C-alpha positions as CSV (number, residue, x, y, z in Angstrom):
1,M,-6.3,5.1,-23.0
2,S,-3.3,7.2,-23.9
3,L,0.2,5.9,-23.5
4,L,2.1,7.3,-20.6
5,N,5.5,8.8,-20.8
6,Q,8.2,7.0,-18.7
7,S,8.7,10.1,-16.6
8,E,5.0,9.9,-15.5
9,N,5.3,6.3,-14.3
10,L,6.3,5.8,-10.6
11,L,5.9,2.0,-10.7
12,V,6.3,-0.2,-13.8
13,I,5.3,-3.9,-13.8
14,N,6.9,-5.4,-16.9
15,E,6.0,-9.0,-18.0
16,V,6.2,-10.3,-14.4
17,T,5.6,-14.0,-13.8
18,K,5.5,-15.9,-10.5
19,S,4.7,-19.6,-10.2
20,F,4.1,-22.0,-7.3
21,G,4.8,-25.4,-8.7
22,G,2.7,-25.7,-11.8
23,L,0.4,-22.8,-10.9
24,K,1.2,-19.4,-12.4
25,A,-0.1,-17.0,-9.8
26,V,1.2,-14.0,-11.8
27,N,1.5,-14.6,-15.5
28,N,3.3,-12.2,-17.8
29,C,1.6,-9.2,-16.1
30,T,2.4,-5.7,-17.4
31,F,1.0,-2.4,-16.3
32,N,2.1,1.1,-15.0
33,V,1.2,3.1,-12.0
34,T,1.3,6.8,-12.7
35,K,2.8,9.3,-10.2
36,G,0.1,10.8,-8.0
37,S,-2.7,8.4,-9.1
38,I,-5.0,6.3,-7.0
39,T,-4.9,3.2,-9.1
40,G,-7.3,0.3,-8.4
41,L,-6.3,-3.3,-8.8
42,I,-9.3,-5.7,-9.0
43,G,-10.1,-9.2,-10.1
44,P,-11.7,-12.4,-9.0
45,N,-10.4,-14.4,-6.1
46,G,-7.2,-16.1,-7.1
47,A,-6.4,-13.6,-9.9
48,G,-2.9,-13.0,-8.4
49,K,-3.3,-9.6,-6.9
50,T,-1.8,-10.2,-3.5
51,T,0.9,-12.3,-4.9
52,L,1.8,-9.4,-7.2
53,F,1.9,-7.1,-4.1
54,N,4.3,-9.6,-2.5
55,V,6.6,-9.5,-5.5
56,I,6.6,-5.7,-5.8
57,T,7.6,-5.4,-2.1
58,G,10.3,-8.0,-2.3
59,Q,8.6,-10.7,-0.1
60,L,8.6,-12.9,-3.2
61,A,11.1,-13.0,-6.1
62,P,9.6,-13.1,-9.6
63,D,10.5,-16.0,-11.9
64,S,10.9,-13.5,-14.7
65,G,10.1,-9.9,-15.7
66,N,11.1,-6.5,-14.3
67,I,9.7,-4.2,-11.6
68,I,10.9,-0.6,-12.0
69,M,10.4,1.9,-9.2
70,D,11.1,5.6,-9.9
71,G,13.4,4.5,-12.8
72,E,15.3,1.8,-10.9
73,K,14.9,-2.0,-11.2
74,I,13.9,-3.5,-7.9
75,E,12.6,-7.0,-8.7
76,H,15.3,-8.8,-6.7
77,L,15.6,-6.5,-3.7
78,P,14.6,-7.6,-0.2
79,P,11.6,-5.9,1.6
80,Y,13.8,-3.6,3.8
81,I,15.4,-2.2,0.7
82,T,12.2,-1.7,-1.3
83,H,10.8,0.0,1.9
84,S,13.7,2.4,2.0
85,K,13.0,3.3,-1.6
86,G,9.5,4.4,-0.7
87,I,7.3,1.4,-1.3
88,V,5.1,0.6,1.7
89,R,2.1,-1.7,2.1
90,T,-0.7,-2.8,4.3
91,F,-2.2,-6.3,4.6
92,Q,-5.6,-7.9,4.4
93,I,-5.3,-8.7,8.1
94,P,-3.8,-5.9,10.1
95,R,-0.4,-6.6,11.7
96,E,-0.4,-4.2,14.6
97,M,1.8,-4.6,17.7
98,K,-1.1,-5.7,19.9
99,R,0.4,-5.0,23.3
100,M,1.8,-1.6,22.4
101,T,-0.2,1.6,22.3
102,V,-1.5,3.2,19.1
103,L,1.1,6.0,19.5
104,E,3.9,3.5,20.2
105,N,3.0,1.6,17.0
106,L,3.6,4.7,15.0
107,M,6.8,5.6,16.7
108,L,8.3,2.2,16.0
109,V,8.2,2.6,12.2
110,K,10.9,5.1,11.5
111,R,14.1,3.3,10.3
112,N,17.7,4.1,11.3
113,Q,16.9,6.0,14.4
114,S,20.0,7.2,16.2
115,G,18.7,5.7,19.4
116,E,19.1,2.2,17.9
117,S,22.9,2.6,18.2
118,L,24.4,2.2,21.6
119,F,27.4,4.2,20.5
120,T,25.3,7.2,19.5
121,T,23.2,6.9,22.7
122,W,26.3,7.3,24.8
123,L,28.2,9.9,22.7
124,N,25.4,12.0,21.2
125,P,22.4,11.7,23.5
126,W,21.1,15.1,22.5
127,K,20.8,13.9,18.8
128,V,18.7,10.9,20.0
129,K,16.5,13.2,22.2
130,E,15.9,15.6,19.3
131,E,15.0,12.7,16.9
132,E,12.6,11.3,19.5
133,K,10.9,14.6,19.8
134,Q,10.5,14.9,16.0
135,N,9.3,11.4,15.8
136,L,6.7,11.9,18.6
137,Q,5.5,15.1,16.9
138,K,5.0,13.4,13.6
139,A,3.2,10.5,15.2
140,E,0.8,12.8,17.0
141,E,0.2,14.8,13.8
142,T,-0.5,11.5,12.0
143,L,-3.0,10.4,14.6
144,E,-4.8,13.7,14.4
145,F,-4.9,13.5,10.6
146,L,-6.4,10.0,10.8
147,K,-8.9,11.1,13.6
148,L,-7.4,8.6,16.0
149,S,-5.9,11.0,18.6
150,H,-8.4,9.9,21.2
151,L,-7.0,6.4,21.0
152,A,-3.3,7.3,21.3
153,D,-2.9,5.5,24.6
154,E,-5.1,2.5,23.8
155,Y,-3.5,-0.9,23.2
156,A,-3.6,-1.4,19.4
157,G,-4.9,-4.9,19.9
158,N,-8.1,-3.4,21.4
159,L,-9.0,-1.4,18.2
160,S,-11.8,-2.4,15.8
161,T,-10.9,-3.7,12.4
162,G,-11.5,-0.3,10.8
163,Q,-9.4,1.5,13.4
164,K,-6.6,-1.0,12.9
165,K,-6.6,-0.4,9.2
166,L,-6.4,3.3,9.8
167,L,-3.5,2.7,12.1
168,E,-1.8,0.7,9.3
169,I,-2.2,3.6,7.0
170,G,-0.7,5.8,9.7
171,R,2.3,3.5,10.0
172,T,2.9,3.8,6.2
173,L,2.8,7.6,6.5
174,M,5.5,7.5,9.2
175,S,7.8,6.0,6.5
176,D,7.6,9.0,4.2
177,P,6.4,6.8,1.3
178,K,6.3,7.4,-2.4
179,I,3.7,4.8,-3.0
180,I,1.3,3.0,-0.7
181,L,0.0,-0.5,-1.6
182,L,-3.3,-1.1,0.2
183,D,-4.6,-4.7,0.4
184,E,-8.4,-4.7,0.9
185,P,-8.7,-1.6,3.1
186,A,-12.5,-2.0,3.2
187,A,-12.6,-5.7,4.3
188,G,-14.4,-6.1,7.7
189,V,-14.8,-2.3,8.2
190,N,-18.1,-0.7,9.1
191,P,-19.5,2.0,6.7
192,T,-18.7,5.0,9.0
193,L,-15.0,4.0,9.4
194,M,-14.8,3.1,5.7
195,N,-15.9,6.6,4.8
196,N,-13.2,7.9,7.0
197,I,-10.6,5.6,5.4
198,V,-11.7,6.7,1.9
199,E,-11.5,10.4,2.8
200,R,-8.1,10.0,4.3
201,I,-6.8,8.3,1.1
202,K,-8.2,11.2,-1.0
203,E,-6.5,13.7,1.4
204,I,-3.2,11.9,1.4
205,S,-3.3,11.8,-2.4
206,D,-4.3,15.5,-2.8
207,K,-2.2,17.1,0.0
208,L,0.8,14.8,0.3
209,K,1.0,13.8,-3.4
210,I,1.5,10.1,-2.4
211,T,0.6,7.5,-5.0
212,F,-1.7,4.6,-4.2
213,L,-2.2,1.1,-5.7
214,I,-5.3,-0.5,-4.0
215,I,-6.6,-4.0,-4.1
216,E,-10.3,-4.0,-3.2
217,H,-13.4,-6.2,-3.7
218,N,-15.8,-3.4,-2.8
219,M,-16.6,-2.2,-6.3
220,E,-18.5,0.9,-5.1
221,I,-15.3,2.1,-3.4
222,I,-13.1,1.2,-6.3
223,M,-15.4,2.9,-8.9
224,N,-15.7,6.1,-6.8
225,L,-12.1,6.3,-5.6
226,C,-9.8,5.0,-8.3
227,D,-8.7,6.1,-11.7
228,P,-7.4,4.1,-13.5
229,I,-8.7,0.7,-12.6
230,I,-6.6,-2.3,-13.6
231,V,-8.3,-5.7,-13.8
232,M,-6.4,-9.0,-13.3
233,S,-7.6,-12.4,-14.3
234,Y,-5.6,-15.7,-14.1
235,G,-2.4,-13.7,-13.2
236,S,-2.5,-11.3,-16.1
237,K,-3.9,-7.9,-16.9
238,L,-7.2,-8.3,-18.5
239,A,-8.3,-4.6,-18.8
240,E,-7.5,-1.1,-17.8
241,G,-9.5,2.1,-17.8
242,N,-11.7,4.5,-15.9
243,A,-14.8,3.3,-13.9
244,K,-17.2,3.6,-16.8
245,S,-15.1,1.7,-19.2
246,I,-14.4,-1.1,-16.7
247,R,-18.0,-1.3,-15.6
248,N,-19.1,-1.8,-19.2
249,N,-16.3,-4.1,-20.3
250,K,-17.7,-7.5,-21.4
251,E,-14.4,-9.4,-20.7
252,V,-14.4,-8.0,-17.1
253,I,-18.0,-9.0,-16.6
254,D,-17.3,-12.5,-17.9
255,A,-14.3,-12.9,-15.7
256,Y,-16.3,-12.1,-12.6
257,L,-19.3,-14.1,-13.5
258,G,-17.1,-17.1,-14.6
259,N,-15.4,-17.4,-11.1
């Protein structure tokens, strides 16, 4: 695989290590995520994939190594700062606001809204009103894009697993992200909704030019959706390449069969 120019890399993981006691969950891991790519991150259970996501987003601090986002080191920044820099993520188990509607879940996401300031609410109410109008329009457009408009007024807690995962993707889009980290978007989702999720990921990538890094155990989805595919094993990068090269890589086959 050809070496990438630094200008092509949106996210750089450089020799990152994270330990819990004597266990190295992430072990000197290094790889790049190219701007505009849909990059897959796979590996056996316990390979360190979700821990790495937590380090990238600032939920965990690395023991060593660097994480560079759009040319800037971010490895010791808290989640609210990494979020403001365009890194957003979903979780294996959706974290929707159960007793709020689907539409309200989306409208909550935008940060630094003028209406959060009592001072601005009193002295500049028309600014608050205009922002709310724009926020509502974007939320409605996002629901239409995700084919969830018919559920706008439904409590988010009543959605199916697949619908909740679509809603999570919608919440990431409300943040105007540069990169979306998806943690097992296919888990627990029926085939029809999974096809919808895959098509939305492709469309977001093609039309909005947003970069993806996706953890997934469904190999059919990974092989058909992602290029490149990065394989982790025991906390480190084991292999990287396109679907064909990963499928035929003996080290990758051994890593899966040996766990």
